Each structure stands twice: as C-alpha cells, then as structure tokens.
C-alpha positions as CSV (number, residue, x, y, z in Angstrom):
1,M,120.4,97.3,-27.4
2,K,120.2,95.0,-24.5
3,Y,118.0,96.2,-21.6
4,P,118.8,95.0,-18.0
5,I,115.1,94.4,-17.1
6,G,115.1,92.4,-13.9
7,I,118.8,92.2,-13.8
8,Q,120.1,93.7,-10.5
9,N,123.7,92.5,-10.6
10,F,126.1,95.5,-11.8
11,E,128.8,92.9,-13.0
12,K,126.6,91.0,-15.2
13,V,125.1,94.2,-16.8
14,R,128.6,95.3,-17.6
15,K,130.1,92.0,-18.8
16,E,127.1,90.8,-20.8
17,G,126.7,94.3,-22.7
18,F,123.3,95.5,-21.3
19,V,123.0,99.3,-21.4
20,Y,124.0,101.0,-18.1
21,V,123.0,104.5,-17.5
22,D,125.9,106.0,-15.7
23,K,125.5,107.1,-12.2
24,T,128.9,106.5,-11.0
25,M,129.8,110.2,-10.5
26,M,127.0,110.5,-7.9
27,I,128.2,107.1,-6.3
28,Y,131.8,108.4,-6.2
29,Q,130.4,111.6,-4.4
30,L,128.6,109.5,-1.9
31,A,131.5,107.5,-1.2
32,T,134.0,110.2,-0.7
33,T,131.8,112.9,1.3
34,G,130.1,110.7,3.8
35,S,129.7,107.4,5.6
36,Y,126.1,106.5,6.4
37,Y,123.2,106.8,4.2
38,F,119.6,105.9,3.7
39,L,117.7,106.1,0.4
40,S,113.9,105.3,-0.2
41,R,112.5,105.1,-3.7
42,P,109.6,103.2,-5.1
43,R,109.7,99.5,-5.9
44,R,111.6,98.5,-9.2
45,F,113.3,101.8,-9.4
46,G,116.8,100.6,-9.5
47,K,117.7,100.3,-5.8
48,S,119.0,96.8,-6.0
49,L,121.3,97.7,-9.0
50,L,122.6,100.9,-7.0
51,I,123.6,98.4,-4.1
52,S,125.4,96.0,-6.5
53,T,127.3,98.9,-8.1
54,L,128.4,100.1,-4.9
55,E,129.5,96.6,-4.1
56,A,131.5,96.3,-7.2
57,Y,133.1,99.6,-6.4
58,F,134.2,98.7,-2.8
59,A,135.4,95.4,-3.9
60,G,137.9,97.2,-6.2
61,K,136.6,95.7,-9.4
62,R,138.1,98.5,-11.6
63,D,137.6,96.7,-14.8
64,L,133.8,96.8,-14.5
65,F,133.9,100.7,-14.5
66,K,135.8,101.0,-17.8
67,G,134.2,103.9,-19.9
68,L,132.3,105.2,-16.9
69,A,132.8,108.3,-15.0
70,M,134.1,106.5,-12.1
71,E,137.1,105.3,-14.0
72,Q,138.7,108.8,-14.1
73,L,137.5,109.7,-10.6
74,E,138.8,107.0,-8.5
75,K,142.5,106.6,-8.2
76,D,143.1,104.0,-5.2
77,W,140.7,101.1,-6.1
78,I,140.8,99.7,-2.5
79,A,139.1,96.3,-1.8
80,Y,137.1,96.5,1.3
81,P,135.4,93.7,3.3
82,I,131.7,93.9,2.2
83,L,128.6,92.8,4.2
84,H,125.5,92.7,1.9
85,L,122.2,92.1,3.5
86,D,119.2,91.4,1.1
87,L,115.9,91.2,2.7
88,N,114.0,91.2,-0.7
89,T,113.6,87.4,-1.0
90,D,111.5,86.1,2.0
91,N,107.9,86.4,3.0
92,Y,107.9,87.9,6.4
93,Q,104.3,87.3,7.4
94,H,105.5,84.8,10.0
95,E,107.6,86.1,12.9
96,E,110.4,83.6,12.8
97,V,111.1,84.1,9.2
98,L,113.0,87.3,9.8
99,S,115.2,85.9,12.5
100,Q,116.0,82.9,10.2
101,R,117.0,85.1,7.3
102,L,119.2,87.2,9.7
103,N,120.7,84.0,11.0
104,L,121.3,82.5,7.6
105,T,123.2,85.7,6.4
106,L,125.2,86.0,9.7
107,T,126.3,82.3,9.5
108,Q,127.6,82.8,5.9
109,W,129.5,85.7,7.1
110,E,130.8,83.9,10.1
111,K,132.5,81.3,7.7
112,L,134.6,84.0,6.4
113,Y,135.5,85.9,9.6
114,G,134.7,83.6,12.5
115,R,132.4,83.8,15.6
116,E,132.9,83.9,19.4
117,E,131.0,81.8,21.9
118,S,129.9,84.7,23.8
119,E,128.0,86.2,21.0
120,A,124.5,85.0,21.7
121,T,122.0,87.4,20.2
122,L,121.8,88.3,16.5
123,S,122.8,92.0,17.0
124,Q,125.9,90.7,19.1
125,R,126.9,88.4,16.3
126,F,126.5,91.1,13.8
127,E,128.7,93.5,15.8
128,G,131.5,90.8,16.3
129,I,131.5,90.1,12.4
130,I,132.0,93.8,11.7
131,R,134.8,93.9,14.2
132,R,136.7,91.0,13.2
133,A,136.2,91.6,9.3
134,A,137.9,95.1,10.0
135,K,140.8,93.5,11.9
136,Q,141.4,90.6,9.7
137,T,141.4,92.5,6.5
138,G,143.0,95.8,7.8
139,Q,140.2,97.6,6.0
140,R,137.1,99.2,7.4
141,V,133.9,97.4,6.5
142,V,131.2,98.4,3.9
143,I,127.6,97.4,4.8
144,L,125.0,97.4,2.2
145,V,121.3,96.7,3.1
146,D,118.7,96.1,0.3
147,E,115.0,96.6,1.0
148,Y,115.5,96.9,4.9
149,D,111.7,97.7,5.3
150,K,110.2,94.7,3.5
151,P,109.4,92.7,6.8
152,M,107.6,95.8,8.1
153,L,105.7,96.4,4.9
154,Q,104.5,92.9,4.9
155,S,103.1,93.2,8.4
156,L,101.2,96.4,8.1
157,G,97.7,95.8,9.6
158,N,99.3,93.2,12.1
159,E,100.5,95.4,15.0
160,T,101.8,92.6,17.0
161,L,104.1,91.1,14.1
162,L,104.9,94.8,13.0
163,T,106.3,95.6,16.5
164,A,108.2,92.3,16.5
165,H,109.9,93.0,13.3
166,R,110.6,96.5,14.1
167,N,112.0,95.8,17.4
168,L,114.3,93.0,16.1
169,L,115.7,95.1,13.1
170,K,116.1,98.3,15.4
171,S,118.4,96.1,17.6
172,F,120.1,94.7,14.6
173,Y,120.8,97.7,12.7
174,G,122.0,99.4,15.9
175,A,125.4,97.7,15.2
176,L,126.0,100.2,12.8
177,K,126.4,102.9,15.5
178,S,128.0,100.6,18.2
179,Q,130.7,99.6,15.5
180,D,131.4,102.9,13.9
181,Q,135.1,102.8,14.3
182,Y,135.1,99.7,12.1
183,I,132.7,100.9,9.4
184,R,133.9,102.7,6.2
185,F,130.5,103.1,4.4
186,A,126.8,101.9,4.9
187,L,123.8,102.3,2.8
188,L,120.1,101.1,3.7
189,T,117.5,101.1,0.9
190,G,113.8,100.6,1.0
191,V,110.5,101.7,-0.4
192,T,109.5,103.5,2.9
193,K,111.0,105.2,5.9
194,F,109.9,104.0,9.4
195,G,111.0,107.0,11.2
196,K,112.0,108.7,14.4
197,V,110.5,106.5,17.0
198,S,111.0,103.3,15.4
199,V,113.8,101.5,13.3
200,F,116.0,104.7,12.8
201,S,115.8,106.0,16.5
202,D,119.2,105.1,17.3
203,L,120.6,105.8,13.8
204,N,120.7,109.5,14.0
205,N,124.0,109.4,12.1
206,L,122.2,108.3,8.8
207,Q,122.0,110.8,6.0
208,D,118.7,110.6,4.3
209,L,119.1,111.0,0.5
210,S,115.4,110.6,-0.2
211,M,114.7,114.2,-0.8
212,D,118.2,115.5,-1.2
213,D,118.5,117.6,-4.4
214,R,122.1,116.3,-5.1
215,Y,120.8,112.8,-5.4
216,Q,117.4,113.1,-6.9
217,A,118.5,111.2,-10.0
218,L,120.5,108.5,-8.3
219,C,117.7,106.0,-9.2
220,G,115.4,106.5,-12.3
221,I,116.1,108.0,-15.6
222,T,116.1,111.6,-16.5
223,E,115.0,113.1,-19.8
224,E,118.5,114.1,-20.5
225,E,119.5,110.4,-20.0
226,I,116.9,109.4,-22.5
227,H,118.3,111.5,-25.2
228,A,122.0,110.4,-24.3
229,Y,121.4,106.6,-24.1
230,F,118.2,105.7,-25.8
231,G,118.0,107.5,-29.1
232,E,117.7,104.2,-31.1
233,P,114.7,102.8,-29.4
234,V,113.0,106.2,-29.4
235,G,113.4,106.1,-33.1
236,Q,112.0,102.6,-33.6
237,L,108.9,103.4,-31.2
238,A,108.1,106.4,-33.6
239,A,108.5,104.3,-36.6
240,K,106.3,101.5,-35.2
241,Y,103.5,103.8,-34.2
242,G,103.8,106.1,-37.3
243,I,104.6,109.2,-35.3
244,T,107.4,111.7,-35.1
245,R,110.3,111.5,-32.5
246,E,108.9,114.4,-30.9
247,Q,105.4,112.9,-30.4
248,T,107.1,109.7,-29.1
249,L,109.1,111.5,-26.4
250,T,105.7,113.5,-25.5
251,R,104.0,110.1,-24.9
252,L,106.8,108.5,-22.9
253,K,106.9,111.7,-20.8
254,E,103.0,111.5,-20.2
255,R,103.2,107.8,-19.3
256,Y,106.3,107.4,-17.2
257,D,107.8,110.8,-16.2
258,G,106.6,113.0,-13.6
259,Y,108.3,111.5,-10.3
260,H,109.7,114.4,-8.2
261,F,111.7,113.6,-5.1
262,V,112.5,117.2,-4.0
263,P,110.7,120.5,-4.3
264,N,111.0,121.9,-7.8
265,G,113.0,119.0,-8.8
266,I,113.7,117.5,-12.3
267,G,111.3,114.9,-13.6
268,I,112.4,111.3,-13.2
269,Y,111.2,108.4,-15.3
270,N,110.2,105.1,-14.0
271,P,113.1,102.9,-15.4
272,F,111.3,99.7,-15.2
273,S,108.5,100.9,-17.5
274,L,110.7,102.8,-19.7
275,L,113.1,99.9,-20.4
276,N,110.1,97.6,-20.9
277,T,108.7,100.0,-23.3
278,F,111.8,100.2,-25.4
279,Q,112.5,96.4,-25.4
280,R,108.8,95.5,-26.4
281,L,108.4,98.8,-28.5
282,Q,104.9,99.1,-27.0
283,F,103.5,101.5,-24.6
284,G,102.0,99.8,-21.6
285,S,101.4,99.7,-17.8
286,Y,104.5,97.6,-17.0
287,W,105.0,98.6,-13.5
288,F,101.5,97.5,-12.5
289,E,102.0,94.1,-14.2
290,T,104.4,93.3,-11.4
291,G,101.8,93.7,-8.8
292,T,100.6,96.4,-6.3
293,P,100.6,95.6,-2.6
294,T,97.2,95.3,-1.0
295,Y,98.3,97.0,2.1
296,L,97.8,100.2,0.3
297,V,94.0,99.5,0.1
298,E,94.0,98.2,3.6
299,L,95.5,101.6,4.9
300,L,92.9,103.7,2.9
301,K,89.9,101.7,4.2
302,H,91.2,101.6,7.6
303,D,91.5,105.4,7.6
304,D,88.0,105.8,5.9
305,Y,90.0,107.9,3.3
306,T,88.1,109.9,0.8
307,L,89.6,109.0,-2.7
308,P,88.9,112.2,-4.5
309,N,91.4,113.9,-2.0
310,L,94.2,111.8,-3.6
311,T,95.0,114.5,-6.0
312,E,94.3,117.3,-3.7
313,E,96.7,116.3,-0.7
314,V,99.1,118.7,1.1
315,A,101.7,117.4,3.3
316,T,104.9,118.6,5.3
317,A,108.4,117.2,4.8
318,D,108.1,115.6,8.3
319,M,104.9,113.8,7.2
320,L,106.5,112.5,3.8
321,N,109.8,111.4,5.7
322,S,108.3,109.0,8.0
323,I,105.4,106.4,8.1
324,D,105.2,106.1,11.9
325,S,101.7,107.6,11.7
326,F,100.4,105.3,9.0
327,S,97.6,103.9,11.1
328,R,96.0,107.6,11.0
329,N,97.2,108.8,7.6
330,P,97.8,106.6,4.7
331,I,99.3,109.4,2.6
332,P,103.0,109.0,3.5
333,V,103.1,105.2,2.5
334,I,101.4,105.9,-0.6
335,Y,103.7,108.6,-1.6
336,Q,106.8,106.6,-0.5
337,S,105.6,103.8,-2.6
338,G,105.4,105.7,-5.7
339,Y,101.6,106.4,-6.3
340,L,101.8,110.0,-5.4
341,T,104.6,112.5,-5.9
342,I,105.6,116.2,-5.4
343,K,103.8,118.3,-8.0
344,D,104.3,121.8,-6.2
345,Y,105.9,123.3,-3.3
346,D,104.7,126.2,-1.2
347,E,107.8,127.5,0.4
348,E,106.1,130.1,2.7
349,F,104.3,127.4,4.5
350,G,106.6,124.3,3.9
351,E,103.8,122.4,2.2
352,Y,104.1,119.8,-0.4
353,H,101.3,119.4,-3.1
354,L,100.8,115.7,-4.2
355,S,99.3,114.1,-7.1
356,F,99.7,111.2,-9.5
357,P,103.1,111.3,-11.3
358,N,101.9,110.1,-14.6
359,K,99.3,108.4,-16.6
360,E,100.7,105.0,-16.0
361,V,100.3,105.4,-12.2
362,E,96.8,107.1,-12.5
363,E,95.2,104.6,-14.5
364,G,96.8,101.6,-12.8
365,F,96.0,102.6,-9.3
366,T,92.5,103.5,-10.3
367,R,91.9,100.0,-12.0
368,F,93.6,98.4,-8.9
369,L,91.3,100.2,-6.3
370,L,88.0,99.7,-8.4
371,P,87.3,96.1,-7.2
372,Y,88.1,97.0,-3.6
373,Y,85.4,99.7,-3.6
374,T,82.7,98.1,-5.9
375,G,83.1,94.4,-4.9
376,Q,83.5,93.3,-8.4
377,D,86.5,91.0,-9.2
378,R,88.7,91.9,-12.0
379,S,87.4,88.9,-13.8
380,T,83.7,90.0,-13.9
381,P,82.2,91.2,-17.2
382,F,82.0,95.0,-15.8
383,S,84.6,96.2,-18.2
384,I,85.0,99.9,-18.5
385,A,84.6,99.6,-22.3
386,N,80.9,98.8,-21.9
387,F,80.3,102.0,-19.8
388,V,82.3,104.2,-22.5
389,R,80.5,102.5,-25.5
390,S,77.1,103.1,-24.0
391,L,77.9,106.9,-23.3
392,R,79.5,107.3,-26.8
393,T,76.4,105.9,-28.5
394,G,73.9,107.9,-26.6
395,R,72.4,105.0,-24.3
396,P,72.3,106.6,-20.8
397,D,69.7,103.9,-19.7
398,D,72.3,101.2,-20.7
399,F,75.0,103.0,-18.8
400,M,72.9,103.3,-15.6
401,R,72.0,99.6,-15.8
402,L,75.6,98.8,-15.9
403,M,76.3,101.2,-12.9
404,A,73.3,99.5,-10.8
405,A,74.6,96.0,-11.6
406,M,78.1,96.9,-10.5
407,L,76.9,98.2,-7.2
408,A,74.0,95.9,-6.7
409,D,73.6,94.8,-2.9
410,T,77.6,95.2,-2.2
411,D,78.6,93.3,0.8
412,Y,78.6,95.3,3.9
413,K,82.2,94.5,4.7
414,I,83.1,96.4,1.4
415,V,80.6,99.4,2.0
416,G,81.5,100.1,5.5
417,R,80.5,103.8,5.9
418,S,77.9,104.0,3.2
419,E,78.3,107.5,2.3
420,L,82.0,107.3,1.9
421,Y,81.7,104.1,0.0
422,F,79.2,105.6,-2.4
423,Q,81.4,108.7,-3.2
424,N,84.7,106.6,-3.4
425,A,83.0,104.0,-5.9
426,F,81.7,106.7,-8.1
427,Y,84.9,108.6,-8.0
428,L,86.7,105.6,-9.3
429,I,84.2,104.9,-12.0
430,A,84.4,108.6,-13.0
431,K,88.2,108.5,-13.1
432,M,88.1,105.3,-15.3
433,L,85.6,107.0,-17.5
434,G,87.9,110.0,-17.6
435,F,90.7,108.2,-19.4
436,Y,88.4,107.9,-22.4
437,T,85.9,110.7,-21.8
438,Q,86.0,114.2,-20.5
439,V,84.7,114.0,-16.9
440,E,84.3,117.1,-14.7
441,R,82.9,117.6,-11.3
442,T,82.8,121.5,-10.7
443,T,81.5,124.4,-12.5
444,S,81.1,128.1,-11.9
445,N,77.3,127.5,-11.0
446,G,77.9,124.8,-8.3
447,R,79.5,121.4,-7.6
448,M,78.0,118.9,-9.9
449,D,78.4,115.2,-9.0
450,M,79.5,114.3,-12.4
451,T,79.4,115.7,-15.9
452,I,80.7,113.6,-19.0
453,A,81.5,114.6,-22.4
454,T,81.8,112.5,-25.6
455,P,82.1,113.7,-29.1
456,D,78.3,113.6,-29.6
457,Y,76.7,113.6,-26.3
458,L,76.7,115.3,-22.8
459,Y,75.7,113.9,-19.6
460,I,75.0,115.6,-16.3
461,I,74.5,113.3,-13.4
462,E,73.3,114.2,-10.0
463,F,73.2,111.7,-7.1
464,K,71.1,111.5,-4.0
465,L,71.4,109.4,-0.9
466,D,68.1,108.2,0.6
467,G,66.2,110.8,-1.4
468,S,64.7,110.5,-4.9
469,A,65.7,110.4,-8.6
470,D,63.2,113.4,-9.1
471,A,65.0,115.4,-6.5
472,A,68.3,115.0,-8.2
473,L,66.9,116.0,-11.6
474,Q,65.2,119.0,-9.8
475,Q,68.6,120.1,-8.4
476,I,70.1,120.0,-11.9
477,D,67.4,122.4,-13.2
478,D,67.3,124.6,-10.0
479,K,71.2,125.0,-9.9
480,G,71.2,125.6,-13.8
481,Y,73.9,122.9,-14.3
482,A,72.8,122.7,-18.0
483,Q,73.3,126.5,-18.8
484,P,77.2,126.2,-19.7
485,F,76.1,123.8,-22.4
486,A,73.4,125.9,-23.9
487,A,75.4,126.7,-27.1
488,D,76.8,123.2,-27.4
489,S,75.5,121.3,-30.5
490,R,75.7,117.8,-28.6
491,R,72.8,116.1,-27.4
492,L,72.4,116.6,-23.6
493,Y,70.9,114.1,-21.1
494,K,70.3,114.8,-17.5
495,I,70.3,111.7,-15.1
496,G,69.1,111.8,-11.6
497,V,70.2,108.8,-9.4
498,N,69.1,107.7,-5.9
499,F,71.3,105.6,-3.9
500,S,69.7,103.6,-0.9
501,L,72.0,103.3,2.2
502,E,69.9,100.5,3.7
503,K,70.0,98.4,0.6
504,R,73.6,99.5,-0.3
505,C,72.6,99.9,-4.1
506,I,71.2,102.2,-6.7
507,E,67.5,102.4,-6.0
508,E,66.3,104.3,-8.9
509,W,67.4,106.7,-11.7
510,K,65.6,108.9,-14.1
511,I,66.7,110.5,-17.4
512,A,65.5,113.7,-18.9
513,Q,66.6,115.8,-21.8
C-alpha cells in the first residue's frame, strides 16, 4: 500500500494510487446543504487534503472521484471559479509578511480576472476579484482558505503584531459577507478559532463544523475506517511484533485514538501518526517529531498554570470554541491544538471534562514541557532512563542525586513563582516516571506528594518547601502513608525532601526504611 504521508493534493493521491479514506459523502453533504463553513482541527489532521478534495470537486474533475461515494451522488459536475488561499507557507513574525502573501495571491488571481484602478486596499481587490470571477464565468465563486489562523498563532505573545494581523485578516475576510451574492461556497480551516470579538466578528454567516456531530470524522480516521482500509498493514504490524491482530489494534488505539470533537462522540485517530506507523511498521511518536509550537509553553508560563490541572480541566463550549481569552486561560488553545480532548460531558451543567487523548500525546507533551520547567536542555544527560533504572534497582540515593542535579540552581527566569515551579517540575518528572513505573499522588489516608512502585521496590516521597527533610519523613509516619503497603512484599523506602525557595534547588533529602 502507498500512504499519502505529507501529500496534501487530492489529484496526486488519486492519480498515483495512494490510499484514500473516502470522506466524499460528507463533502457532498457540506456542498449541498450550506454555503459558508469554518473547521478547526489539530495540525496534520488532514485539513489541507480536505481543502484540495473540495477544490477538485468544485472544479468538476469527475474522473478523480471514480469509485468514491461522490461519483454516485453528484450528477451535474459544474466547474466553478475557485479562489484558494493558502497561508501555511510563510513565517508571519514580521508584520509586512502577511500583506505580502495576500498581495501575491491577489496578483495571481488578478491575472485571471483583472483589476480596477479604484481598488486600493487588499480587501477591495479581493471583493473585485470575487465579483468579476462570477460575472466572467457565469458561475458563483468557491473560496477555500487553508490555515487561516497561522499569522495570529505565530504572533501570540506579541500583542502589537497579533492585533495588526487580526485587523488585516478581519477586513480581508469581510469580503465573504459583502460579496455574498457572488459566492457559491466558502470554507476556512485552521488549528484554532479566534472568536467573537476578533476575526469572525463580521462573519456571523459561518457555520462552525468544529463541534458538529455530523462532521466529527471529516478529518482523521475512525476505527471502522481502519478495518475497512488498513487490514493489510495491521496484519504486518502484528507479524513484526509477534502479537495478535487484536493486540495490535489495541496498541494502535492506546497510542493514536482518543480524539473526541463532540460530546460522547466517536474516537478519532491521528491520521499522520497512524499512516506513519503503517508505513514504517513501527509504533512511534510521529506527531511530535514534526515539532510542537513553543507558544503553548509561553501561554502556560504566562498564566502561571498548574500543570497537574491539565488532566482535570473542565470547560464550557463557549470557552473551547474561542481563544480570545488566551491571555487569561491557555486551555482553549491547548484543546484546539490537539493536546487535550473531550473525555466526558456533563449535560446538566454543560461542562466538558478534558484530558490527553492518547499515550502519544501524553508522553510527547510531557517530554516537550520538561526542559522548560527544569532548565535542562534535551541534549543533557538527564535521561529519564537513569531515573527509572535507579528506582528499579533499589538505589533511592542515586535517584535523589539525579533529581538534585536536574533542579540545581535553576535560572530565576525559569523558576518564576518558586512554589509553582517546584510543583510543576516534579509533576512532569512524575509523569515521565509514570510511563515506566506506577506513580500515584493520593491515597485514602491523605495526599501524598509522590508514591512510586516498581516490581521489587516501593517509594514514598514527601516534599517540603523551606522546611526540613526530617519534617517530611515525620509527615509520612504521622499520616500513616506506609500503612496501605504493609502486606506488600516489596522493599519500601521513605524519602523526605526539602526544597529551598531562595536557592531554587533541593537543599537536602533523607531516606528511611
């Protein structure tokens, strides 16, 4: 099988024999039941291929749809004038780049449909192109915008630049409303939704598909589609790893499934990771290999966000559907970027419970965040394997030396609020350990700071801020934290740790049995 990894052109996929998961029934429904749409999905989720498929459909390229649902559904195959704006290629960290990209695109369209001297601004030129294209061809215009929000995402944290990009795009996209009579269909896609008081404030005619039950599987791959299209690579994976097909499907589900875009919706697999797994016949973290935007870290740190809350977040639909409040709450951006997803829905209160969608995201996001909260670069020798090996072999003192070295005299700019830094740093380390050991934080006897279990050893760790290691050990005894493990045959260590806020490091630790 040929997998369309990195291929975003529908015509190339079809002509060169790449596997295509048929989404054309939903595309036909979109085209025949409405005119203006918006869709947000995480990066590398198939948005560009969707745009390209729509472009081929509205261009009347019937031959490309042979054997697909669309072939039987569409009867007329009318060729419409298409204006395709792709904002995915440039770096928009300088104000003039966006206007240059828009000017370049408009100039290309004007070679086809002409320009009037009175059209001075970018939005005026766009309006004129739409009008002339419709009149010259006798068909209303199709407008497709890919990654509409990239200029704004790249300017998060720079309010002046963000405002400039937002104002320019708001004016530019306003042509979709002013030229409504000349427009047959429009779709804007992106990672995030800049909501009611910004880019979309004038576009109240857009239907938001992002949390629409009918189109939850428009991008991404469902479990049903895995069985329908990918039986062969599933069998190859099973043979390579020496496991059953059922075990292979379970492992695929754990690593790449779990995205839910509507309450109680079906699980959606990350298509980029899934196709890479099938092509390489190896389970990996492919989504994270393509890079994670640093603006997510900046938002978390700017908000003084407590990282353990990531898997306990509760949000409303209004919060998830707009990131206008990103400066006060980073969760909408993190959700829309694909690092959190809907896990449960409380219909009575209209609340969404969020968490990581799958193991790939949980592990990748934790590894990505760790250097930003410990000050350790990814190239340093502080491999999580060293931590795990010391615990598995009953060497708690070695484990604590690694901890102390990692957190030694961390730069003040990284620490910020020391208490929060300390909490976040140890949370990330615990999460990393949790991928290889059992890590818990609460019991019926109270809230332990950290408990770690390996096949042969148990560790109870208690932290103090500007206290003493003795006081930490005393709390373990006073609270009876070891009692639940009294009948456990594994060797138990109690570790008391004191962290100095002034020195921003682990000041001392003591170990008892």
